[in-house]
C-alpha positions in Angstrom: 71.5 91.3 61.0 69.9 94.8 60.9 66.1 95.0 60.3 65.6 93.7 56.7 69.3 93.7 55.9 72.1 91.3 56.7 75.6 92.6 57.1 78.7 90.6 56.2 81.4 92.4 58.1 84.4 90.2 57.3 86.1 91.8 54.3 87.3 88.5 52.9 84.0 86.7 53.2 82.2 89.8 51.9 84.4 89.9 48.8 84.0 86.2 48.2 80.2 86.4 48.3 80.0 89.4 46.1 82.5 88.2 43.5 80.7 84.9 43.1 77.4 86.1 41.9 77.3 89.8 42.7 75.1 89.4 45.7 74.4 92.4 47.9 75.8 95.9 47.9 79.5 96.5 48.9 79.9 98.9 51.8 82.6 101.5 52.7 85.3 99.7 54.6 84.8 96.4 52.8 81.6 94.9 54.2 78.6 93.7 52.3 74.9 94.4 52.8 72.4 91.8 51.7 68.7 92.2 51.6 66.6 89.5 53.3 65.7 87.6 50.1 69.4 87.4 49.0 70.4 86.2 52.5 67.8 83.5 52.6 68.8 82.2 49.2 72.5 82.1 50.2 71.5 80.3 53.4 69.5 77.8 51.4 72.4 77.0 49.0 74.8 76.7 51.9 76.9 79.8 51.2 75.9 81.9 54.3 75.2 81.5 58.0 73.0 84.3 59.5 73.5 85.1 63.1 71.6 87.3 65.4 73.7 88.0 68.4 75.3 84.7 69.3 72.5 82.6 67.8 72.4 81.1 64.4 69.1 81.7 62.5 68.0 78.5 60.8 66.3 78.5 57.4 62.8 78.1 58.9 63.3 81.2 61.1 64.5 83.2 58.2 61.5 82.2 56.2 59.2 83.2 59.0 61.1 86.5 59.2 60.7 87.0 55.5 57.0 86.3 55.7 56.7 89.0 58.4 58.8 91.7 56.9 58.6 91.3 53.1 55.3 91.9 51.3 54.4 89.0 49.1 57.5 87.3 50.3 57.0 83.7 49.2 56.2 84.7 45.6 59.1 87.1 45.3 61.5 84.6 46.8 60.4 81.8 44.4 61.0 84.1 41.4 64.3 85.3 42.8 65.4 81.8 43.4 64.4 80.6 39.9 66.2 83.4 38.1 69.4 82.9 40.2 69.3 79.2 39.4 69.0 80.0 35.8 72.4 81.8 36.1 71.2 85.4 36.2 72.4 88.2 38.5 69.3 89.5 40.2 68.9 92.9 41.9 66.0 94.5 43.8 63.8 96.6 41.5 62.2 99.9 42.0 58.5 99.9 42.7 56.2 98.7 41.3 58.7 96.2 39.8 60.3 93.6 42.1 63.6 92.7 40.3 66.2 93.9 37.8 67.8 91.0 36.0 71.2 91.4 34.4 72.2 89.3 31.4 74.2 86.2 32.2 77.8 87.2 32.9 76.7 90.8 33.5 78.3 93.0 36.1 76.4 95.5 38.2 77.2 99.1 37.3 78.7 98.0 33.9 76.0 96.2 32.2 72.3 97.3 31.9 69.6 95.0 33.1 68.1 92.6 30.6 64.7 92.2 32.3 62.5 94.0 34.8 60.3 91.5 36.6 57.0 91.7 38.5 56.3 88.6 40.7 52.7 87.6 40.8 50.7 84.8 42.4 48.3 82.9 40.1 45.6 83.8 42.6 46.2 87.5 42.0 44.1 89.7 39.8 45.0 90.7 36.3 44.1 94.4 36.3 44.6 95.8 32.8 45.1 99.4 33.9 47.9 98.4 36.3 49.6 96.2 33.8 49.4 98.8 31.0 50.8 101.5 33.4 53.8 99.2 34.2 54.3 98.3 30.6 54.4 102.1 29.7 56.9 102.8 32.5 59.2 100.0 31.3 58.9 101.1 27.7 60.0 104.6 28.5 63.3 103.3 29.7 63.6 100.7 26.9 63.6 97.7 29.1 61.9 94.3 28.7 59.1 93.5 31.2 58.5 90.0 32.4 55.5 89.1 34.5 56.4 86.0 36.6 53.3 84.2 37.6 53.8 81.6 40.3 51.2 78.7 40.5 50.2 76.8 43.7 52.9 74.1 43.0 55.6 76.8 42.8 56.0 76.5 39.0 56.6 79.8 37.3 55.3 81.0 34.0 57.0 84.0 32.5 55.1 86.4 30.2 56.8 89.0 28.0 54.4 92.0 27.7 54.4 94.8 25.1 52.0 97.4 23.7 51.8 96.9 20.0 50.1 98.5 17.0 49.0 95.7 14.6 48.7 96.5 10.9 47.9 94.5 7.8 47.4 94.8 4.0 43.8 93.7 3.6 41.9 96.9 2.7 39.6 98.0 -0.1 38.3 101.5 -1.0 35.2 100.0 -2.5 32.1 102.0 -1.4 29.5 101.1 -4.0 26.5 99.3 -2.6 26.7 95.7 -3.7 24.3 93.4 -1.8 21.0 93.0 -0.1 21.1 90.9 3.0 18.5 89.1 5.2 18.7 89.4 9.0 17.9 86.1 10.7 18.3 87.2 14.4 21.6 85.3 14.9 23.3 86.0 11.6 22.8 87.6 8.2 22.6 86.0 4.8 23.2 87.3 1.3 21.2 85.0 -0.9 21.8 86.4 -4.4 24.9 84.5 -5.6 26.2 87.3 -7.8 25.9 89.8 -4.9 27.4 87.3 -2.5 30.5 86.8 -4.7 31.0 90.5 -5.2 30.8 91.2 -1.5 33.1 88.4 -0.6 35.7 89.7 -3.1 35.9 93.1 -1.4 37.8 92.0 1.7 36.9 88.4 2.2 33.7 89.3 4.1 31.6 86.4 5.3 31.6 82.7 4.6 30.3 81.1 1.5 27.4 78.8 2.3 26.0 77.1 -0.8 25.3 79.8 -3.4 25.0 82.5 -0.7 27.2 84.3 1.8 26.8 84.2 5.6 27.8 87.4 7.4 28.4 87.8 11.1 26.6 90.4 13.1 29.8 92.4 13.4 30.6 92.3 9.7 27.0 93.3 8.9 27.2 96.4 11.2 30.5 97.4 9.6 29.2 96.9 6.1 26.1 98.9 6.8 28.3 101.8 8.0 30.3 101.6 4.8 27.2 101.5 2.7 28.1 98.1 1.0 24.8 96.4 1.9 21.2 96.9 2.8 19.6 94.7 5.4 16.0 93.5 5.6 14.3 91.9 8.6 13.4 88.3 7.8 10.2 88.8 10.0 8.9 92.0 8.5 10.7 92.3 5.2 11.5 95.9 6.0 14.8 97.6 5.5 16.7 98.1 8.8 18.7 101.2 9.7 22.1 100.8 11.3 20.7 102.0 14.6 17.9 99.4 14.5 20.3 96.6 13.4 22.6 97.3 16.3 19.7 97.3 18.7 18.7 93.8 17.5 22.4 92.6 17.5 22.8 93.5 21.2 19.9 91.2 22.0 21.8 88.3 20.5 25.2 89.4 21.7 25.2 91.6 24.9 28.9 92.7 24.4 28.2 93.6 20.8 29.3 97.2 21.1 32.6 96.3 22.8 33.5 93.7 20.1 32.4 96.1 17.3 34.7 98.8 18.5 37.7 96.5 18.4 36.6 94.9 15.1 36.3 98.4 13.4 39.7 99.4 14.8 41.3 96.3 13.4 39.7 96.9 10.0 41.0 100.4 10.0 44.5 98.9 10.4 44.1 96.8 7.3 43.5 93.6 9.2 41.1 90.8 8.1 39.0 89.8 11.1 37.2 86.5 11.5 35.7 84.7 14.6 38.2 83.3 17.0 35.6 81.0 18.8 37.5 77.8 17.9 40.5 79.2 19.7 38.7 80.6 22.7 39.0 84.2 21.7 36.8 86.8 20.0 38.8 87.1 16.8 41.5 85.6 14.7 43.2 88.3 12.7 45.1 88.1 9.4 47.5 90.7 8.2 47.4 89.4 4.6 45.3 87.2 2.2 43.8 84.4 4.3 44.2 82.0 1.3 47.9 82.3 1.5 48.5 83.5 5.1 47.7 82.0 8.5 46.1 84.3 11.1 48.9 86.1 13.0 46.9 87.1 16.1 44.1 86.0 18.3 42.4 89.1 19.7 40.2 89.4 22.7 38.1 92.5 23.3 38.2 93.9 26.8 36.7 97.0 28.4 38.8 99.9 29.6 38.7 98.8 33.3 39.0 95.1 32.7 39.9 92.9 35.7 40.2 89.1 35.6 42.0 86.3 37.3 45.3 85.1 36.0 43.9 81.7 35.2 41.9 83.3 32.4 44.9 85.1 31.0 47.0 82.0 31.2 44.4 80.0 29.3 44.2 82.6 26.5 48.0 82.8 26.1 48.4 79.1 26.2 45.8 78.5 23.5 47.4 81.2 21.3 50.9 79.7 21.9 49.6 76.2 21.0 48.5 77.4 17.5 51.6 79.6 17.0 49.8 82.9 17.3 50.1 86.0 19.4 47.3 86.9 21.8 46.3 90.5 21.8 44.1 92.1 24.4 42.2 94.8 22.6 41.4 97.4 25.3 38.6 99.6 24.2 38.9 103.2 25.3 36.9 106.4 24.7 36.5 108.0 21.3 36.7 104.7 19.5 40.4 104.3 20.5 41.7 100.8 21.1 45.1 99.8 22.4 46.6 96.4 22.2 48.6 94.5 24.8 50.5 91.5 23.6 51.5 88.7 26.0 53.9 85.9 25.1 55.1 82.9 27.1 58.8 82.9 27.3 61.7 81.0 28.9 64.2 83.5 30.2 
């Protein structure tokens, strides 16, 4: 054993270990160099005995050594162990990634890696900037990124991550003013049935309630910008400017501006946007006619420097997965720019 590496000096033993799983790195002269995680795994499965001088190092001492020398050791080891037991060849990755995973039956030096993996504790932070930076790095080399999140019972959930550009076919060029609406503090109503029908027909805005049409605060702000409605205050009866309406909307919904930025971006992309409250997200998003298509995405609006706990992300992905939709984190950036991170639970 040398620092974090373990040397197998016997040529026959080195060849046997390498050829049955491609563990370690073959050395000039026929030896084999194993990193500490590889050596601990091989010791656990009974294929290696590690000696320091004349003394055998038992598994508990190797674990203590790993804990001392390898950052985030237990999390990395559990992910390495899981992928090995799934039949993959696993190699150490380059920072900030932890592992490169070859396809089953792959040979180092001949086959490109199938996944790049980052091992994470469920107690770790989800920092959107760090995640997006890693996703961009992996995208540039055309690899698949898996985030392997280990819970406190050592179960591992794998998330496939990708930056996406959603687009749809629900878009109208209609700009003629069609309706007068009444602002009721928490929502907006179009009470004239003819105006309500005409507005709903534009891009399925609002929800039909009796003879009228109920609009969300976000829909109302968007329609005001497009000149499709006029809004009157229910209290004063006066027409409201867009600026005044947004001021009042913030009182009812403190994160109104954040949600509106993502809402408007989705609309520019031809996507029909409705509330995602029932699914624990900000929006459900349709790429086609909602009468003939199910929502494709659940979208959650997040700020540029969003940081959360992994439990929150897990909940969002699980809910989306349960209703057969993709979860998108819509990250609001400057100049009305929004980028979308998709996370999917996968079984590697």
